[in-house]
DRENPA-3360 file (N, C-alpha, C; in nm, 2 decimals, always signed):
BEGIN
1 = MVKSSFPG = +10.42/+10.99/+9.88/+10.35/+10.91/+9.98/+10.42/+10.94/+10.12 ~ +10.34/+10.95/+10.22/+10.39/+10.99/+10.35/+10.40/+10.87/+10.45 ~ +10.51/+10.86/+10.51/+10.53/+10.74/+10.60/+10.44/+10.76/+10.73 ~ +10.38/+10.65/+10.76/+10.29/+10.65/+10.88/+10.38/+10.63/+11.01 ~ +10.31/+10.67/+11.12/+10.38/+10.64/+11.25/+10.37/+10.50/+11.29 ~ +10.30/+10.41/+11.21/+10.30/+10.27/+11.24/+10.40/+10.20/+11.16 ~ +10.49/+10.13/+11.22/+10.61/+10.07/+11.14/+10.56/+9.99/+11.02 ~ +10.62/+10.01/+10.91/+10.60/+9.93/+10.79/+10.47/+9.96/+10.72;
9 = VYKPFGEE = +10.40/+10.06/+10.76/+10.27/+10.10/+10.70/+10.28/+10.24/+10.64 ~ +10.23/+10.26/+10.53/+10.23/+10.40/+10.47/+10.09/+10.45/+10.46 ~ +10.08/+10.58/+10.49/+9.95/+10.64/+10.49/+9.89/+10.65/+10.35 ~ +9.77/+10.61/+10.33/+9.72/+10.60/+10.19/+9.67/+10.73/+10.14 ~ +9.75/+10.84/+10.15/+9.71/+10.96/+10.08/+9.75/+10.95/+9.94 ~ +9.67/+11.01/+9.85/+9.71/+11.00/+9.71/+9.64/+11.11/+9.62 ~ +9.70/+11.13/+9.50/+9.64/+11.22/+9.40/+9.67/+11.15/+9.27 ~ +9.58/+11.18/+9.17/+9.60/+11.13/+9.04/+9.61/+11.25/+8.94;
17 = TCGGGGQK = +9.70/+11.24/+8.84/+9.71/+11.34/+8.74/+9.59/+11.35/+8.66 ~ +9.53/+11.46/+8.63/+9.42/+11.47/+8.55/+9.44/+11.57/+8.44 ~ +9.39/+11.54/+8.32/+9.40/+11.63/+8.21/+9.54/+11.64/+8.16 ~ +9.57/+11.73/+8.07/+9.70/+11.75/+8.01/+9.79/+11.85/+8.09 ~ +9.73/+11.91/+8.19/+9.81/+12.02/+8.26/+9.89/+11.97/+8.37 ~ +9.89/+11.84/+8.40/+9.97/+11.78/+8.50/+9.92/+11.81/+8.64 ~ +9.80/+11.87/+8.66/+9.75/+11.90/+8.79/+9.71/+11.78/+8.86 ~ +9.71/+11.78/+8.99/+9.68/+11.66/+9.07/+9.54/+11.67/+9.13;
25 = APIIALVD = +9.46/+11.57/+9.11/+9.32/+11.57/+9.16/+9.32/+11.49/+9.29 ~ +9.27/+11.54/+9.40/+9.25/+11.47/+9.52/+9.16/+11.35/+9.50 ~ +9.20/+11.23/+9.56/+9.12/+11.11/+9.54/+9.03/+11.09/+9.67 ~ +8.90/+11.08/+9.64/+8.81/+11.06/+9.75/+8.76/+10.91/+9.74 ~ +8.77/+10.84/+9.86/+8.71/+10.71/+9.87/+8.57/+10.73/+9.93 ~ +8.47/+10.69/+9.85/+8.33/+10.71/+9.89/+8.26/+10.58/+9.92 ~ +8.21/+10.56/+10.04/+8.17/+10.43/+10.09/+8.02/+10.44/+10.13 ~ +7.93/+10.37/+10.06/+7.79/+10.38/+10.10/+7.72/+10.26/+10.03;
33 = DDRNILAS = +7.63/+10.20/+10.09/+7.56/+10.08/+10.03/+7.44/+10.13/+9.94 ~ +7.41/+10.26/+9.95/+7.30/+10.32/+9.87/+7.36/+10.37/+9.73 ~ +7.33/+10.29/+9.63/+7.39/+10.32/+9.50/+7.35/+10.45/+9.44 ~ +7.23/+10.50/+9.48/+7.18/+10.63/+9.43/+7.26/+10.74/+9.49 ~ +7.30/+10.73/+9.62/+7.38/+10.83/+9.68/+7.52/+10.82/+9.62 ~ +7.57/+10.70/+9.60/+7.71/+10.69/+9.54/+7.71/+10.76/+9.40 ~ +7.61/+10.74/+9.32/+7.61/+10.79/+9.19/+7.60/+10.94/+9.19 ~ +7.51/+11.00/+9.27/+7.49/+11.14/+9.27/+7.61/+11.22/+9.33;
41 = VQMTLEAE = +7.66/+11.16/+9.44/+7.78/+11.23/+9.50/+7.90/+11.21/+9.41 ~ +7.92/+11.10/+9.35/+8.04/+11.08/+9.26/+8.03/+11.18/+9.15 ~ +7.91/+11.19/+9.09/+7.90/+11.28/+8.97/+7.93/+11.43/+9.01 ~ +7.89/+11.47/+9.13/+7.92/+11.61/+9.18/+8.06/+11.62/+9.21 ~ +8.12/+11.53/+9.28/+8.26/+11.54/+9.31/+8.35/+11.54/+9.19 ~ +8.32/+11.46/+9.09/+8.40/+11.45/+8.97/+8.39/+11.58/+8.89 ~ +8.27/+11.64/+8.90/+8.25/+11.77/+8.83/+8.33/+11.88/+8.90 ~ +8.36/+11.86/+9.03/+8.44/+11.96/+9.10/+8.59/+11.93/+9.09;
49 = GFTVHTYT = +8.63/+11.83/+9.01/+8.77/+11.80/+8.99/+8.83/+11.70/+9.07 ~ +8.75/+11.62/+9.15/+8.80/+11.51/+9.24/+8.80/+11.38/+9.16 ~ +8.89/+11.29/+9.19/+8.88/+11.15/+9.15/+8.81/+11.08/+9.26 ~ +8.72/+10.99/+9.22/+8.63/+10.92/+9.32/+8.64/+10.77/+9.30 ~ +8.67/+10.70/+9.41/+8.67/+10.55/+9.41/+8.55/+10.52/+9.50 ~ +8.45/+10.44/+9.45/+8.33/+10.41/+9.52/+8.33/+10.26/+9.57 ~ +8.27/+10.24/+9.69/+8.26/+10.11/+9.75/+8.12/+10.10/+9.81 ~ +8.06/+9.98/+9.80/+7.92/+9.96/+9.85/+7.92/+9.88/+9.98;
57 = DGESALQG = +8.03/+9.84/+10.04/+8.03/+9.77/+10.17/+8.17/+9.80/+10.23 ~ +8.18/+9.78/+10.36/+8.30/+9.81/+10.44/+8.41/+9.72/+10.41 ~ +8.39/+9.59/+10.38/+8.50/+9.50/+10.35/+8.57/+9.54/+10.23 ~ +8.50/+9.56/+10.12/+8.57/+9.60/+9.99/+8.63/+9.73/+10.00 ~ +8.57/+9.82/+10.08/+8.63/+9.95/+10.10/+8.76/+9.94/+10.18 ~ +8.77/+9.86/+10.28/+8.89/+9.85/+10.36/+9.01/+9.80/+10.26 ~ +8.98/+9.70/+10.18/+9.08/+9.65/+10.09/+9.12/+9.75/+9.99 ~ +9.02/+9.82/+9.94/+9.05/+9.92/+9.84/+9.12/+10.04/+9.89;
65 = ILSRAASL = +9.08/+10.09/+10.00/+9.15/+10.21/+10.06/+9.30/+10.18/+10.10 ~ +9.32/+10.06/+10.15/+9.46/+10.02/+10.19/+9.55/+9.99/+10.07 ~ +9.48/+9.95/+9.95/+9.57/+9.91/+9.84/+9.57/+10.02/+9.73 ~ +9.48/+10.11/+9.73/+9.47/+10.22/+9.63/+9.49/+10.36/+9.71 ~ +9.56/+10.45/+9.65/+9.58/+10.58/+9.71/+9.45/+10.65/+9.74 ~ +9.44/+10.72/+9.85/+9.32/+10.80/+9.88/+9.37/+10.93/+9.95 ~ +9.30/+11.04/+9.92/+9.33/+11.17/+9.99/+9.24/+11.18/+10.11 ~ +9.12/+11.13/+10.10/+9.02/+11.14/+10.21/+8.91/+11.03/+10.19;
73 = AVLDVKMP = +8.85/+10.99/+10.30/+8.74/+10.89/+10.29/+8.61/+10.94/+10.35 ~ +8.50/+10.91/+10.28/+8.37/+10.95/+10.33/+8.30/+10.81/+10.36 ~ +8.26/+10.79/+10.48/+8.21/+10.66/+10.52/+8.07/+10.66/+10.57 ~ +7.98/+10.58/+10.52/+7.85/+10.56/+10.58/+7.86/+10.47/+10.70 ~ +7.77/+10.48/+10.80/+7.77/+10.40/+10.92/+7.72/+10.26/+10.89 ~ +7.59/+10.25/+10.84/+7.52/+10.13/+10.83/+7.55/+10.07/+10.69 ~ +7.63/+9.96/+10.69/+7.66/+9.89/+10.56/+7.67/+9.74/+10.59 ~ +7.65/+9.66/+10.48/+7.67/+9.52/+10.49/+7.81/+9.48/+10.50;
81 = RMDGMELL = +7.84/+9.36/+10.55/+7.97/+9.29/+10.55/+8.06/+9.35/+10.66 ~ +8.06/+9.48/+10.67/+8.14/+9.55/+10.77/+8.08/+9.69/+10.78 ~ +8.04/+9.73/+10.90/+7.98/+9.86/+10.91/+8.08/+9.97/+10.92 ~ +8.04/+10.10/+10.91/+8.13/+10.21/+10.90/+8.22/+10.22/+11.03 ~ +8.16/+10.19/+11.15/+8.24/+10.20/+11.27/+8.36/+10.10/+11.27 ~ +8.33/+9.98/+11.23/+8.44/+9.88/+11.22/+8.54/+9.92/+11.11 ~ +8.49/+9.97/+11.00/+8.58/+10.01/+10.90/+8.67/+10.12/+10.94 ~ +8.62/+10.22/+11.01/+8.70/+10.33/+11.07/+8.80/+10.28/+11.17;
89 = RRLRMRSS = +8.76/+10.19/+11.26/+8.85/+10.13/+11.36/+8.97/+10.07/+11.29 ~ +8.94/+9.99/+11.19/+9.05/+9.92/+11.12/+9.14/+10.01/+11.04 ~ +9.08/+10.11/+10.98/+9.16/+10.21/+10.91/+9.25/+10.29/+11.00 ~ +9.20/+10.32/+11.12/+9.28/+10.39/+11.22/+9.40/+10.30/+11.28 ~ +9.38/+10.17/+11.27/+9.49/+10.08/+11.31/+9.61/+10.09/+11.21 ~ +9.58/+10.13/+11.09/+9.68/+10.14/+10.98/+9.73/+10.28/+10.96 ~ +9.64/+10.38/+10.98/+9.68/+10.52/+10.95/+9.61/+10.61/+11.04 ~ +9.68/+10.69/+11.11/+9.62/+10.79/+11.20/+9.57/+10.91/+11.14;
97 = SLPVIFLT = +9.62/+10.95/+11.02/+9.59/+11.08/+10.97/+9.52/+11.08/+10.83 ~ +9.47/+10.97/+10.79/+9.38/+10.98/+10.67/+9.26/+11.06/+10.71 ~ +9.23/+11.17/+10.64/+9.11/+11.24/+10.67/+8.98/+11.16/+10.65 ~ +8.89/+11.16/+10.75/+8.77/+11.08/+10.74/+8.65/+11.17/+10.78 ~ +8.54/+11.16/+10.69/+8.41/+11.22/+10.72/+8.31/+11.11/+10.73 ~ +8.23/+11.11/+10.84/+8.13/+11.01/+10.87/+8.00/+11.06/+10.82 ~ +7.92/+10.97/+10.76/+7.78/+11.00/+10.72/+7.69/+10.93/+10.83 ~ +7.61/+11.01/+10.90/+7.53/+10.95/+11.01/+7.38/+10.98/+10.99;
105 = SKDEELDQ = +7.29/+10.91/+11.05/+7.15/+10.94/+11.05/+7.12/+11.06/+11.13 ~ +7.02/+11.14/+11.09/+6.99/+11.27/+11.16/+6.97/+11.25/+11.31 ~ +6.90/+11.14/+11.35/+6.86/+11.12/+11.49/+6.95/+11.03/+11.56 ~ +7.07/+10.99/+11.50/+7.16/+10.90/+11.57/+7.28/+10.97/+11.63 ~ +7.25/+11.04/+11.74/+7.36/+11.12/+11.80/+7.47/+11.02/+11.85 ~ +7.44/+10.90/+11.89/+7.54/+10.81/+11.94/+7.63/+10.77/+11.83 ~ +7.58/+10.76/+11.70/+7.67/+10.73/+11.59/+7.77/+10.84/+11.57 ~ +7.73/+10.97/+11.59/+7.82/+11.08/+11.57/+7.93/+11.08/+11.68;
113 = LMGLRLGA = +7.89/+11.06/+11.80/+7.99/+11.06/+11.91/+8.08/+10.94/+11.90 ~ +8.03/+10.82/+11.86/+8.12/+10.71/+11.85/+8.21/+10.73/+11.73 ~ +8.16/+10.78/+11.62/+8.25/+10.81/+11.51/+8.37/+10.90/+11.55 ~ +8.34/+11.01/+11.62/+8.45/+11.10/+11.67/+8.54/+11.03/+11.76 ~ +8.49/+10.94/+11.85/+8.58/+10.88/+11.94/+8.66/+10.77/+11.88 ~ +8.62/+10.72/+11.76/+8.70/+10.62/+11.69/+8.80/+10.69/+11.60 ~ +8.79/+10.82/+11.58/+8.89/+10.90/+11.51/+8.84/+10.96/+11.38 ~ +8.71/+10.98/+11.36/+8.66/+11.06/+11.25/+8.69/+11.20/+11.27;
121 = DDYITKPF = +8.72/+11.27/+11.16/+8.76/+11.42/+11.17/+8.63/+11.50/+11.16 ~ +8.53/+11.46/+11.10/+8.41/+11.54/+11.08/+8.29/+11.44/+11.05 ~ +8.17/+11.49/+11.07/+8.05/+11.41/+11.03/+7.95/+11.50/+10.97 ~ +7.86/+11.44/+10.88/+7.75/+11.50/+10.82/+7.63/+11.41/+10.84 ~ +7.51/+11.47/+10.87/+7.39/+11.39/+10.90/+7.31/+11.38/+10.77 ~ +7.25/+11.26/+10.75/+7.16/+11.23/+10.64/+7.02/+11.28/+10.68 ~ +6.94/+11.32/+10.58/+6.98/+11.36/+10.44/+7.07/+11.48/+10.44 ~ +7.16/+11.49/+10.34/+7.25/+11.60/+10.34/+7.26/+11.66/+10.20;
129 = SVRLLVER = +7.30/+11.79/+10.20/+7.33/+11.86/+10.07/+7.46/+11.81/+10.02 ~ +7.46/+11.77/+9.89/+7.59/+11.73/+9.83/+7.69/+11.85/+9.82 ~ +7.63/+11.97/+9.81/+7.72/+12.09/+9.81/+7.78/+12.11/+9.94 ~ +7.71/+12.08/+10.05/+7.77/+12.09/+10.18/+7.88/+11.99/+10.20 ~ +7.86/+11.87/+10.15/+7.96/+11.76/+10.16/+8.09/+11.81/+10.08 ~ +8.07/+11.87/+9.96/+8.19/+11.92/+9.89/+8.26/+12.02/+9.97 ~ +8.19/+12.11/+10.03/+8.26/+12.22/+10.11/+8.33/+12.16/+10.23 ~ +8.27/+12.06/+10.30/+8.34/+11.99/+10.41/+8.46/+11.92/+10.36;
137 = IRALLRRH = +8.45/+11.85/+10.25/+8.57/+11.78/+10.19/+8.68/+11.88/+10.17 ~ +8.65/+11.99/+10.10/+8.75/+12.09/+10.07/+8.82/+12.15/+10.20 ~ +8.73/+12.17/+10.30/+8.78/+12.23/+10.43/+8.87/+12.13/+10.50 ~ +8.84/+12.00/+10.50/+8.92/+11.90/+10.57/+9.05/+11.88/+10.49 ~ +9.05/+11.88/+10.36/+9.17/+11.86/+10.28/+9.26/+11.98/+10.31 ~ +9.20/+12.10/+10.33/+9.28/+12.22/+10.36/+9.35/+12.21/+10.50 ~ +9.27/+12.16/+10.59/+9.32/+12.14/+10.73/+9.43/+12.04/+10.73 ~ +9.42/+11.93/+10.65/+9.52/+11.83/+10.64/+9.65/+11.89/+10.58;
145 = EISQTGLD = +9.63/+11.98/+10.48/+9.75/+12.05/+10.42/+9.82/+12.13/+10.52 ~ +9.74/+12.21/+10.60/+9.80/+12.29/+10.70/+9.88/+12.21/+10.81 ~ +9.82/+12.09/+10.85/+9.88/+12.01/+10.95/+10.01/+11.94/+10.89 ~ +10.01/+11.92/+10.76/+10.12/+11.85/+10.70/+10.24/+11.94/+10.67 ~ +10.20/+12.06/+10.62/+10.30/+12.15/+10.56/+10.33/+12.27/+10.65 ~ +10.24/+12.30/+10.74/+10.26/+12.42/+10.82/+10.23/+12.55/+10.75 ~ +10.16/+12.54/+10.63/+10.12/+12.66/+10.56/+10.00/+12.73/+10.62 ~ +10.00/+12.86/+10.64/+9.89/+12.93/+10.69/+9.80/+12.97/+10.57;
153 = GEGSGRNE = +9.69/+13.04/+10.60/+9.60/+13.08/+10.50/+9.65/+13.16/+10.39 ~ +9.77/+13.23/+10.41/+9.82/+13.32/+10.31/+9.94/+13.25/+10.24 ~ +9.97/+13.12/+10.27/+10.07/+13.04/+10.20/+10.21/+13.06/+10.25 ~ +10.23/+13.13/+10.37/+10.37/+13.14/+10.42/+10.41/+13.02/+10.50 ~ +10.53/+12.98/+10.48/+10.58/+12.85/+10.55/+10.60/+12.87/+10.69 ~ +10.56/+12.77/+10.77/+10.58/+12.76/+10.91/+10.62/+12.62/+10.95 ~ +10.71/+12.56/+10.88/+10.75/+12.42/+10.90/+10.84/+12.43/+11.03 ~ +10.79/+12.40/+11.14/+10.87/+12.40/+11.26/+10.83/+12.29/+11.35;
161 = IIVRGGLS = +10.93/+12.26/+11.45/+10.90/+12.16/+11.55/+10.87/+12.24/+11.68 ~ +10.75/+12.22/+11.73/+10.71/+12.28/+11.85/+10.74/+12.19/+11.97 ~ +10.81/+12.24/+12.07/+10.85/+12.15/+12.18/+10.80/+12.22/+12.31 ~ +10.73/+12.14/+12.39/+10.67/+12.18/+12.52/+10.70/+12.07/+12.62 ~ +10.81/+12.08/+12.69/+10.84/+11.98/+12.79/+10.86/+11.85/+12.71 ~ +10.79/+11.74/+12.75/+10.80/+11.61/+12.69/+10.73/+11.60/+12.56 ~ +10.66/+11.70/+12.51/+10.58/+11.70/+12.39/+10.65/+11.77/+12.28 ~ +10.65/+11.71/+12.16/+10.70/+11.78/+12.04/+10.60/+11.75/+11.92;
169 = LDEARHQC = +10.58/+11.86/+11.84/+10.49/+11.85/+11.73/+10.58/+11.89/+11.61 ~ +10.59/+11.80/+11.51/+10.66/+11.82/+11.39/+10.55/+11.84/+11.28 ~ +10.53/+11.97/+11.24/+10.42/+11.99/+11.14/+10.45/+11.93/+11.00 ~ +10.58/+11.94/+10.96/+10.61/+11.89/+10.83/+10.59/+11.74/+10.81 ~ +10.60/+11.67/+10.92/+10.59/+11.52/+10.92/+10.45/+11.48/+10.98 ~ +10.37/+11.58/+11.02/+10.25/+11.54/+11.09/+10.28/+11.44/+11.20 ~ +10.37/+11.47/+11.28/+10.42/+11.38/+11.39/+10.41/+11.45/+11.52 ~ +10.34/+11.37/+11.61/+10.34/+11.42/+11.75/+10.41/+11.31/+11.84;
177 = MWSGQDVA = +10.49/+11.36/+11.93/+10.56/+11.27/+12.02/+10.55/+11.31/+12.16 ~ +10.54/+11.21/+12.25/+10.54/+11.24/+12.39/+10.65/+11.15/+12.46 ~ +10.74/+11.21/+12.52/+10.86/+11.14/+12.59/+10.92/+11.05/+12.49 ~ +10.94/+11.09/+12.36/+11.01/+11.02/+12.26/+10.93/+10.91/+12.19 ~ +10.80/+10.90/+12.22/+10.71/+10.80/+12.16/+10.61/+10.86/+12.08 ~ +10.58/+10.80/+11.96/+10.48/+10.85/+11.87/+10.34/+10.85/+11.93 ~ +10.26/+10.96/+11.91/+10.12/+10.97/+11.95/+10.05/+10.99/+11.81 ~ +9.98/+10.89/+11.77/+9.91/+10.89/+11.64/+9.79/+10.97/+11.64;
185 = LTVTEFLL = +9.79/+11.10/+11.59/+9.68/+11.19/+11.59/+9.62/+11.20/+11.45 ~ +9.48/+11.22/+11.45/+9.42/+11.25/+11.32/+9.44/+11.40/+11.29 ~ +9.40/+11.44/+11.17/+9.42/+11.57/+11.13/+9.36/+11.67/+11.23 ~ +9.23/+11.65/+11.27/+9.17/+11.74/+11.36/+9.23/+11.74/+11.50 ~ +9.27/+11.62/+11.55/+9.34/+11.61/+11.68/+9.47/+11.69/+11.68 ~ +9.54/+11.67/+11.57/+9.67/+11.74/+11.56/+9.66/+11.89/+11.57 ~ +9.56/+11.95/+11.49/+9.53/+12.09/+11.49/+9.49/+12.14/+11.63 ~ +9.41/+12.06/+11.70/+9.36/+12.09/+11.84/+9.48/+12.10/+11.93;
193 = VKALVLRP = +9.56/+12.00/+11.93/+9.68/+12.00/+12.02/+9.77/+12.12/+11.99 ~ +9.79/+12.14/+11.86/+9.88/+12.25/+11.82/+9.82/+12.39/+11.87 ~ +9.69/+12.41/+11.86/+9.63/+12.53/+11.91/+9.65/+12.55/+12.06 ~ +9.65/+12.44/+12.13/+9.67/+12.44/+12.28/+9.81/+12.47/+12.32 ~ +9.91/+12.40/+12.25/+10.05/+12.41/+12.29/+10.12/+12.53/+12.24 ~ +10.06/+12.60/+12.14/+10.12/+12.72/+12.09/+10.13/+12.83/+12.20 ~ +10.03/+12.82/+12.29/+10.02/+12.92/+12.40/+9.99/+12.85/+12.53 ~ +10.09/+12.78/+12.59/+10.07/+12.70/+12.71/+10.03/+12.79/+12.83;
201 = GMVKSRDQ = +9.93/+12.74/+12.90/+9.88/+12.82/+13.02/+9.77/+12.91/+12.98 ~ +9.75/+12.94/+12.85/+9.64/+13.02/+12.81/+9.52/+12.94/+12.78 ~ +9.40/+12.99/+12.82/+9.28/+12.91/+12.80/+9.23/+12.93/+12.66 ~ +9.19/+12.82/+12.60/+9.12/+12.83/+12.47/+8.98/+12.79/+12.49 ~ +8.89/+12.88/+12.45/+8.74/+12.84/+12.45/+8.71/+12.74/+12.35 ~ +8.60/+12.67/+12.36/+8.56/+12.57/+12.26/+8.54/+12.64/+12.12 ~ +8.49/+12.76/+12.12/+8.48/+12.83/+11.99/+8.61/+12.86/+11.93 ~ +8.71/+12.89/+12.01/+8.84/+12.92/+11.95/+8.91/+12.79/+11.90;
209 = LIDAAYGD = +8.88/+12.68/+11.97/+8.93/+12.55/+11.92/+8.86/+12.50/+11.80 ~ +8.73/+12.53/+11.79/+8.66/+12.50/+11.67/+8.72/+12.57/+11.55 ~ +8.75/+12.70/+11.57/+8.81/+12.78/+11.46/+8.94/+12.73/+11.42 ~ +9.02/+12.68/+11.52/+9.16/+12.63/+11.49/+9.15/+12.50/+11.42 ~ +9.06/+12.42/+11.45/+9.06/+12.28/+11.39/+8.97/+12.27/+11.27 ~ +8.86/+12.35/+11.26/+8.77/+12.34/+11.15/+8.76/+12.47/+11.06 ~ +8.81/+12.58/+11.11/+8.79/+12.70/+11.03/+8.66/+12.77/+11.07 ~ +8.66/+12.90/+11.05/+8.54/+12.98/+11.09/+8.42/+12.96/+11.00;
217 = SIYVDDRT = +8.43/+12.89/+10.89/+8.32/+12.87/+10.80/+8.24/+12.75/+10.83 ~ +8.28/+12.67/+10.92/+8.21/+12.54/+10.95/+8.16/+12.54/+11.09 ~ +8.03/+12.50/+11.11/+7.97/+12.49/+11.24/+7.98/+12.35/+11.29 ~ +8.03/+12.33/+11.41/+8.02/+12.21/+11.49/+7.98/+12.24/+11.63 ~ +7.92/+12.15/+11.70/+7.88/+12.19/+11.84/+7.99/+12.16/+11.94 ~ +7.97/+12.20/+12.06/+8.08/+12.19/+12.17/+8.11/+12.04/+12.19 ~ +8.01/+11.96/+12.18/+8.04/+11.82/+12.21/+8.14/+11.75/+12.12 ~ +8.14/+11.80/+12.00/+8.24/+11.75/+11.90/+8.38/+11.78/+11.95;
225 = IDSHIKRV = +8.41/+11.90/+12.00/+8.54/+11.93/+12.05/+8.57/+11.85/+12.18 ~ +8.47/+11.83/+12.27/+8.49/+11.75/+12.39/+8.53/+11.61/+12.35 ~ +8.46/+11.55/+12.25/+8.49/+11.41/+12.21/+8.63/+11.40/+12.16 ~ +8.68/+11.50/+12.08/+8.81/+11.50/+12.02/+8.91/+11.51/+12.14 ~ +8.89/+11.60/+12.23/+8.98/+11.62/+12.35/+8.99/+11.49/+12.43 ~ +8.88/+11.43/+12.45/+8.87/+11.30/+12.53/+8.96/+11.19/+12.46 ~ +8.95/+11.19/+12.33/+9.03/+11.09/+12.25/+9.18/+11.12/+12.26 ~ +9.21/+11.25/+12.25/+9.35/+11.29/+12.25/+9.41/+11.25/+12.39;
233 = RKKFRHID = +9.34/+11.28/+12.49/+9.39/+11.24/+12.63/+9.41/+11.09/+12.64 ~ +9.32/+11.02/+12.58/+9.33/+10.87/+12.59/+9.46/+10.82/+12.52 ~ +9.49/+10.89/+12.40/+9.61/+10.85/+12.33/+9.74/+10.88/+12.41 ~ +9.74/+11.00/+12.47/+9.86/+11.03/+12.55/+9.87/+10.94/+12.67 ~ +9.76/+10.91/+12.73/+9.76/+10.82/+12.85/+9.79/+10.68/+12.82 ~ +9.78/+10.64/+12.69/+9.82/+10.51/+12.65/+9.97/+10.49/+12.66 ~ +10.04/+10.61/+12.64/+10.19/+10.61/+12.65/+10.23/+10.64/+12.80 ~ +10.16/+10.74/+12.86/+10.19/+10.78/+12.99/+10.06/+10.80/+13.07;
241 = DSFNHIET = +10.04/+10.70/+13.16/+9.91/+10.70/+13.23/+9.90/+10.82/+13.33 ~ +10.00/+10.89/+13.35/+10.00/+11.01/+13.44/+9.98/+11.14/+13.37 ~ +9.96/+11.13/+13.24/+9.95/+11.25/+13.15/+9.83/+11.33/+13.20 ~ +9.85/+11.46/+13.23/+9.74/+11.54/+13.28/+9.76/+11.69/+13.23 ~ +9.82/+11.71/+13.12/+9.86/+11.84/+13.07/+9.75/+11.91/+13.00 ~ +9.65/+11.84/+12.95/+9.54/+11.91/+12.89/+9.43/+11.92/+12.99 ~ +9.41/+12.04/+13.04/+9.32/+12.07/+13.15/+9.18/+12.12/+13.10 ~ +9.07/+12.08/+13.17/+8.94/+12.13/+13.14/+8.91/+12.24/+13.24;
249 = LYGVGYRY = +8.87/+12.36/+13.19/+8.82/+12.46/+13.28/+8.67/+12.47/+13.25 ~ +8.59/+12.41/+13.34/+8.45/+12.39/+13.31/+8.38/+12.53/+13.29 ~ +8.30/+12.53/+13.18/+8.23/+12.65/+13.15/+8.32/+12.75/+13.07 ~ +8.45/+12.72/+13.06/+8.54/+12.82/+12.99/+8.60/+12.75/+12.87 ~ +8.68/+12.64/+12.89/+8.74/+12.58/+12.78/+8.85/+12.49/+12.82 ~ +8.96/+12.49/+12.75/+9.08/+12.40/+12.77/+9.21/+12.47/+12.77 ~ +9.31/+12.42/+12.84/+9.44/+12.48/+12.83/+9.55/+12.37/+12.84 ~ +9.66/+12.40/+12.78/+9.78/+12.30/+12.80/+9.87/+12.35/+12.91;
257 = RE = +9.88/+12.27/+13.01/+9.97/+12.30/+13.12/+10.11/+12.24/+13.10 ~ +10.21/+12.33/+13.09/+10.34/+12.27/+13.05/+10.41/+12.22/+13.18;
% end
């Protein structure tokens, strides 16, 4: 279990031992009030080797995710008792880096943007392919592993602390600090900041940032990156209202100014 940047709270990442070989199965918290979706997605995920905890409303999901280990959460937006937006907001109050995928309606662009601004790492629009969801889950878990361990695609270790002026990134602990204070970043936000600070002063296009945070096998549009960057800036400015080190070069991309 990994300690959170919030005092007294532990990030609810988890795995369960499956079979007799001692291998660990990632645990997926699946939240949707449509029982048909829950059943079909659960069946597919379990066939792929995941352990799945299902919830039909936001309130029971919040209690379950905080009390039972989870490696990743998949949240629907529209649910009874507590909708997905409120559930995500409360989860982010407890853990910054639990990987989260949002399920949104195809025509609800506002839901997608709001989910990203609240701290979702990725989103998929309904109706969706279960196979696509499986691939997004695997990709996000891999990104989490990279942000936690510093392992690259070939498995070589790069557990290092990156320091740029008042900023430090500790990959092994998934910890970002500004002027000695914790900045609670999601998996995607951490990878975006890392991509920018590795080469300060150099411009990163949105496509390059998409590759750094999502990998080259997943398509997301430019607005997704813009939403993540906006949220990252807000988090730094919560600590230091004069923070202006992540610059926008309109029509080009972003850079970190040391």
